[in-house]
C-alpha positions in Angstrom: -0.6 8.3 -5.0 -2.6 5.7 -7.0 -5.5 7.6 -8.5 -8.4 5.5 -9.7 -10.8 6.6 -12.4 -12.9 3.5 -12.9 -13.7 0.3 -10.9 -12.2 0.8 -7.5 -10.6 -1.7 -5.3 -11.9 0.2 -2.3 -15.6 0.0 -2.0 -16.6 3.6 -2.7 -20.1 3.1 -1.3 -18.6 2.4 2.1 -16.0 5.2 2.2 -16.7 7.3 5.3 -19.2 4.8 6.6 -20.3 5.4 10.2 -21.2 2.5 12.5 -23.7 1.9 15.3 -23.4 -1.8 16.1 -24.8 -1.5 19.6 -27.9 0.7 18.7 -30.3 -2.0 20.0 -28.4 -2.6 23.2 -30.2 -1.9 26.5 -26.9 -1.3 28.3 -26.1 2.2 29.5 -22.7 3.1 28.2 -20.4 5.5 30.0 -19.4 7.2 26.8 -20.2 6.9 23.1 -17.8 6.7 20.1 -18.2 7.4 16.5 -16.1 5.7 13.8 -15.7 6.6 10.1 -13.6 4.2 8.0 -11.8 4.8 4.7 -9.8 2.6 2.4 -9.6 -1.2 1.9 -11.5 -4.1 3.4 -8.6 -4.5 6.0 -9.4 -1.1 7.4 -13.1 -1.9 7.8 -12.1 -5.2 9.5 -9.8 -3.2 11.8 -12.7 -0.9 12.8 -14.6 -4.0 13.9 -11.6 -4.9 16.2 -11.5 -1.3 17.6 -15.3 -1.5 18.3 -14.8 -4.8 20.2 -12.0 -3.3 22.3 -13.9 -0.2 23.2 -17.1 -2.1 23.9 -15.3 -4.3 26.4 -14.3 -1.1 28.3 -17.9 0.1 28.4 -18.0 2.4 25.4 -21.0 2.3 23.0 -21.2 3.3 19.3 -23.3 6.0 17.9 -24.1 6.8 14.3 -24.8 10.5 15.2 -21.5 12.3 15.4 -23.1 15.1 17.5 -23.8 12.5 20.3 -20.2 11.2 20.4 -17.7 11.7 23.2 -15.0 10.1 21.0 -14.6 10.5 17.3 -12.3 8.1 15.4 -11.4 8.2 11.8 -9.8 5.1 10.4 -7.5 6.1 7.6 -5.8 4.9 4.4 -2.5 6.0 2.9 -2.7 4.2 -0.5 -4.1 7.2 -2.4 -3.7 10.9 -1.9 -7.5 11.3 -2.5 -8.2 9.3 0.7 -5.7 11.4 2.7 -7.3 14.7 1.5 -10.7 13.4 2.4 -9.6 12.6 5.9 -8.0 16.1 6.4 -11.2 17.7 5.2 -13.3 15.6 7.7 -10.9 16.6 10.5 -11.6 20.3 9.9 -15.3 19.6 9.8 -15.1 17.9 13.3 -13.6 21.2 14.6 -17.1 22.7 15.1 -18.1 19.8 17.3 -15.1 20.3 19.5 -16.0 24.0 19.9 -19.4 23.2 21.3 -18.1 20.2 23.3 -14.6 20.9 24.6 -14.3 17.5 26.2 -14.8 15.8 22.9 -11.7 13.7 21.9 -10.7 13.1 18.2 -8.5 10.3 17.2 -6.9 9.2 13.9 -6.4 5.5 13.5 -4.8 3.3 10.8 -2.2 3.9 8.1 -2.2 7.7 8.0 -1.8 7.8 11.8 1.6 6.0 11.5 2.7 8.0 8.4 1.5 11.5 9.3 1.5 11.6 13.1 3.6 14.9 13.3 1.4 16.7 10.9 -1.8 15.7 12.7 -0.6 16.7 16.1 1.3 19.9 15.1 -0.4 21.2 12.0 -4.1 20.4 12.3 -3.9 20.9 16.1 -7.3 19.2 16.4 -6.3 15.6 16.9 -6.0 14.3 20.5 -5.0 10.7 19.7 -2.9 9.1 16.9 -3.0 5.3 16.9 -1.4 3.0 14.4 -2.8 -0.3 13.1 -0.8 -2.4 15.6 -1.7 -0.3 18.7 -5.5 -0.7 19.1 -5.2 -2.7 22.3 -3.7 0.5 23.9 -6.8 2.6 23.0 -8.4 2.6 26.5 -5.2 3.8 28.1 -4.7 6.4 25.4 -8.2 7.7 25.9 -7.5 8.1 29.6 -4.3 10.0 28.8 -6.0 12.2 26.3 -8.7 13.1 28.8 -6.0 14.8 31.0 -5.3 17.2 28.1 -2.2 15.4 26.8 -1.7 14.2 23.3 -1.9 10.4 23.2 0.2 8.6 20.6 1.1 5.0 19.8 2.2 4.2 16.3 4.6 1.4 17.1 4.6 -1.4 14.6 4.6 -5.0 16.0 6.2 -8.2 14.9 3.5 -10.4 16.4 0.2 -8.5 16.9 -2.6 -10.2 15.0 -5.6 -9.5 17.4 -6.3 -13.2 17.2 -8.0 -13.3 20.6 -10.4 -10.4 19.9 -13.8 -11.2 18.5 -14.6 -8.4 16.0 -18.0 -6.8 16.3 -19.6 -7.0 12.8 -20.3 -3.4 12.0 -23.2 -2.5 9.7 -23.1 -6.1 8.3 -25.8 -7.6 6.1 -25.5 -10.8 8.2 -24.4 -12.8 5.2 -20.9 -11.8 4.3 -18.0 -11.3 6.8 -14.3 -10.4 6.5 -11.9 -12.5 8.6 -8.4 -11.2 8.9 -5.8 -14.1 8.7 -2.6 -12.1 8.7 -1.2 -8.5 9.0 1.5 -6.6 7.3 3.5 -7.2 4.0 7.0 -8.3 3.2 6.7 -7.4 -0.5 8.6 -4.1 -1.1 6.8 -3.0 -4.2 8.4 0.3 -5.1 5.1 2.1 -5.5 3.5 0.9 -2.3 3.4 2.4 1.2 1.8 -0.5 3.0 5.0 -2.2 4.4 5.9 1.1 6.1 2.4 1.7 7.6 1.4 -1.9 8.5 4.8 -3.5 9.1 6.1 -7.0 8.4 4.0 -10.1 7.7 2.8 -12.1 10.6 0.2 -14.9 10.4 -2.7 -15.4 12.8 -3.2 -18.6 14.8 -5.0 -21.0 12.4 -7.3 -22.3 15.2 -8.5 -18.8 16.0 -9.4 -18.2 12.4 -11.3 -21.5 12.0 -13.1 -20.8 15.3 -14.1 -17.3 14.2 -15.5 -18.7 10.9 -17.4 -21.4 12.8 -19.0 -18.8 15.1 -19.9 -16.7 12.1 -21.6 -19.7 10.4 -23.5 -20.5 13.6 -24.7 -16.8 13.7 -26.1 -17.2 10.2 -23.3 -15.9 8.0 -22.9 -17.8 4.8 -19.7 -16.3 3.3 -16.4 -15.4 4.7 -13.5 -13.6 2.9 -10.1 -14.4 4.3 -8.2 -11.2 4.3 -4.5 -10.4 4.1 -2.2 -8.1 2.1 -0.8 -11.3 0.6 -2.8 -14.3 1.7 -0.7 -16.9 -0.2 2.2 -16.2 2.1 0.1 -17.3 5.2 2.2 -19.6 7.3 1.4 -20.9 10.8 3.2 -23.5 12.8 0.9 -25.3 15.2 3.5 -26.7 17.7 0.8 -28.3 19.9 -0.4 -30.5 17.0 2.9 -30.6 15.2 1.3 -29.2 12.1 2.4 -26.5 9.6 -0.6 -24.7 8.2 -0.2 -23.2 4.7 -2.8 -21.0 3.1 -4.2 -24.0 1.1 -4.6 -26.0 4.3 -6.2 -23.1 6.1 -8.7 -22.7 3.3 -9.5 -26.4 3.5 -10.1 -26.2 7.2 -12.5 -23.3 6.7 -14.2 -25.0 3.8 -14.8 -28.1 5.9 -16.9 -26.1 8.5 -19.9 -26.6 6.3 -20.7 -26.9 2.6 -23.1 -24.0 3.1 -20.3 -21.7 4.0 -18.7 -20.0 1.0 -15.0 -19.1 1.2 -13.4 -16.2 -0.6 -9.9 -14.7 -0.2 -8.1 -11.5 -1.0 -5.4 -10.7 -2.1 -3.0 -13.0 -3.9 0.5 -12.1 -5.1 1.4 -13.8 -8.4 4.7 -15.0 -7.0 3.2 -16.9 -4.1 0.0 -18.5 -5.3 0.7 -22.2 -5.5 -0.7 -25.3 -7.3 -1.7 -26.5 -3.8 -4.0 -23.5 -3.5 -5.5 -24.1 -6.9 -6.1 -27.8 -6.4 -7.7 -27.0 -3.0 -10.0 -24.6 -4.8 -10.9 -27.3 -7.3 -11.5 -29.8 -4.6 -14.2 -27.9 -2.6 -17.3 -26.6 -4.3 -17.8 -24.0 -1.5 -14.4 -22.3 -2.2 -15.3 -19.6 -4.7 -14.0 -20.0 -8.2 -12.5 -16.5 -8.3 -8.9 -15.1 -7.9 -7.8 -11.5 -7.7 -4.3 -11.6 -9.2 -2.8 -8.1 -9.4 -0.3 -7.6 -12.2 0.2 -3.8 -12.2 2.0 -3.7 -15.6 2.3 -5.8 -18.7 5.9 -4.7 -19.3 8.7 -6.8 -17.8 10.9 -3.7 -17.7 8.4 -1.7 -15.7 7.6 -4.7 -13.4 11.3 -4.8 -12.6 11.2 -1.1 -11.6 8.1 -1.8 -9.5 10.0 -4.6 -7.8 7.2 -7.1 -8.5 9.7 -10.0 -8.7 8.2 -11.6 -11.8 8.2 -10.9 -15.5 5.4 -10.7 -18.0 6.1 -14.2 -19.3 6.1 -15.6 -15.7 2.7 -13.9 -15.0 1.2 -15.3 -18.2 2.4 -18.8 -17.3 0.7 -18.4 -13.9 -2.6 -17.4 -15.6 -2.3 -20.4 -17.9 -1.8 -22.7 -14.9 -4.9 -21.3 -13.2 -6.9 -21.9 -16.3 -5.5 -25.4 -16.6 -6.5 -26.4 -13.1 -9.6 -24.2 -12.8 -10.9 -23.8 -16.4 -13.9 -21.6 -15.3 -12.1 -19.4 -12.8 -13.1 -15.8 -12.6 -10.0 -13.5 -12.8 -9.5 -9.9 -11.8 -6.4 -7.7 -11.5 -4.9 -4.3 -10.7 -3.2 -2.1 -13.3 -1.2 1.1 -13.0 -0.6 3.4 -15.9 2.1 6.1 -16.1 4.6 4.6 -13.7 8.1 6.2 -13.8 9.7 6.0 -17.2 6.8 4.1 -18.8 7.0 4.4 -22.6 4.2 3.9 -25.2 5.7 0.5 -25.9 5.4 -0.4 -22.2 1.8 0.9 -22.2 0.9 -1.2 -25.3 2.4 -4.2 -23.5 -0.1 -3.7 -20.6 -2.9 -3.5 -23.1 -1.8 -6.6 -24.9 -1.6 -8.5 -21.6 -5.1 -7.4 -20.8 -6.2 -8.8 -24.2 -4.5 -12.1 -23.4 -5.9 -12.5 -19.9 -9.3 -11.1 -20.7 -10.1 -10.2 -17.0 -13.6 -10.3 -15.7 -12.8 -7.3 -13.5 -9.9 -4.8 -13.4 -9.0 -2.0 -10.9 -7.2 0.6 -12.9 -5.2 3.6 -11.7 -2.8 6.2 -12.8 0.4 6.6 -10.9 1.8 9.4 -8.8 4.3 8.9 -6.1 3.6 8.3 -2.4 6.0 9.8 0.1 8.3 7.3 1.7 8.1 4.6 -0.9 11.1 3.2 -2.8 9.9 4.7 -6.0 9.7 8.2 -4.5 13.3 7.8 -3.3 14.8 6.2 -6.4 12.8 7.4 -9.5 11.5 10.5 -11.0 7.8 10.8 -11.6 8.4 11.8 -15.1 5.2 11.0 -17.1 2.9 14.0 -17.6 -0.5 13.7 -15.9 -2.3 14.2 -19.2 -0.4 11.2 -20.7 -1.2 9.1 -17.6 -4.9 9.9 -17.9 -5.0 9.2 -21.7 -3.3 5.8 -21.2 -5.7 5.0 -18.3 -8.7 5.9 -20.5 -7.4 3.6 -23.2 -7.1 0.8 -20.6 -10.6 1.5 -19.3 -12.1 1.4 -22.8 -10.4 -1.9 -23.5 -11.6 -3.4 -20.2 -15.2 -2.3 -20.7 -15.2 -4.5 -23.9 -13.8 -7.4 -21.9 -16.2 -6.9 -19.0 -19.2 -6.9 -21.3 -18.0 -9.9 -23.2 -17.5 -11.7 -19.8 -21.1 -11.0 -18.8 -22.5 -11.9 -22.2 -20.8 -15.4 -22.0 -22.9 -16.1 -18.9 -26.3 -15.4 -20.6 -28.2 -18.7 -20.8 -26.1 -20.3 -18.1 -27.4 -21.4 -14.7 -25.5 -20.4 -11.5 -25.8 -21.0 -7.8 -26.2 -17.6 -6.1 -26.0 -16.6 -2.5 -28.6 -14.0 -1.7 -27.1 -11.0 0.0 -30.2 -8.8 0.3 -32.6 -6.6 -1.5 -31.7 -4.9 -4.8 -30.7 -1.3 -4.4 -33.0 -0.2 -7.2 -36.1 -2.3 -6.6 -37.4 -3.7 -3.3 -39.3 -6.4 -5.2 -36.0 -7.9 -6.4 -33.1 -9.5 -4.6 -29.4 -9.5 -5.4 -26.7 -12.0 -4.8 -23.4 -13.1 -6.3 -22.2 -16.1 -8.2 -19.0 -17.8 -6.9 -17.3 -15.9 -9.8 -18.1 -12.7 -7.9 -20.6 -11.4 -10.4 -23.7 -9.6 -9.1 -27.1 -11.1 -10.1 -30.5 -9.5 -9.8 -33.7 -11.6 -9.7 -37.3 -11.6 -8.5 -37.8 -11.7 -4.7 -40.5 -14.4 -4.7 -40.4 -16.2 -1.3 -36.6 -16.2 -0.9 -34.6 -14.5 1.9 -31.1 -13.3 2.3 -28.6 -16.0 3.3 -30.3 -18.6 1.1 -28.9 -20.2 -2.0 -30.8 -20.3 -5.2 -30.2 -21.4 -8.8 -30.7 -18.7 -11.4 -30.6 -18.9 -15.2 -29.2 -15.7 -16.7 -31.6 -14.0 -19.2 -29.7 -10.7 -19.9 -26.8 -8.6 -18.7 -25.1 -5.2 -18.6 -21.3 -4.8 -18.4 -21.6 -5.0 -14.6 -24.7 -7.0 -13.7 -26.4 -10.2 -14.6 -30.2 -10.5 -14.6 -32.6 -13.5 -14.2 -36.4 -13.7 -14.4 -36.6 -16.7 -12.1 -34.9 -18.3 -9.2 -35.2 -21.9 -7.9 -34.4 -22.8 -4.3 -31.4 -25.1 -3.4 -32.2 -28.1 -1.3 -29.9 -28.6 1.7 
């Protein structure tokens, strides 16, 4: 597993979130479903696809699990903690099944593909097991499960992208939306289970992506995040128009929808991000000046064991190039401590790389193996847990210094901020983000979410910027 002890790539505030997107609908639904989602942004986006498929077949969502005819739990296999949480929730659902024998329980997503036998044979609670590429088959699987049979479809696809399905935005703030541009991953990083649970890379039709973003903008959304395991390898051939669409060109197409629509993306692989992408970011003001560039280790030896396909020196050259083309670009990363055979020298190399790159944000984990990965088959997990945790804490302590310094450099500067809603701590304040992905808190005044304002930063903490005044942006 990859166990995180600090900033988390998964939004922990959303883990286990339940959705009721049709709560204001006047339609009478034949049955109601309840979905909890765990893991990364891709899983939450997938839940929106599932909701759309079920809604088309006459099912409505409920936020109250006791009212549900169908319970789905959308799962993640990246960390053991997520898997244990899901298993615990499945046992908690048992009581609902006792009081409602017709209740159906389904496991969706990455754990469904990886642990189908355990769910069906060990827990003996689950009625349906559905992998990430099989959501179209859900209505049929529900009918099958209603007869008392176990319904399973975990087949991986070479072409499924759900391009023609309009996701239902679940529990959205109406400002930010995720848009999936591709599925799967071809990078066989030795520590990662994703290629085995989500299959090979396939890119979605560029026109469908642009149309979805246009519709979101027309509905009032003002920021889209283009999602993929490795967005820089996006590649779509438009035979009708005789055009090959790269990720840079796709970003440009989305940016041209309106200067009022912000564009973000996640995640980039260092080996694939190109100058074309960087120059496109520099060209358009509404493409956010922020890149998440996971490195995982600062040691070339460990990077080779991880099968990351680049060296420390190569990664540093890429960071230098980003800062040459985008001098003010926000930069974040992922780091793993305690990977197989990692020495103190390797660990110090990771710390020195962090010193060099001076990341604005870092997601830091300690390693333990995930079943089925290349590392689990090839290497011994030989670093004691106490050593892993000590190294991780040293990394956290260093990053906290960098994070505070990054925030302090912004004090006195003025930024354009997209308002995302009310501050969680004070209803008289609003919060938004700079295009560098930093959260800003400022007085509510007469402003509303979805608007842009200029704010001058007065003070900061290691995680938040504060302003005493905001000025509206003229369209």
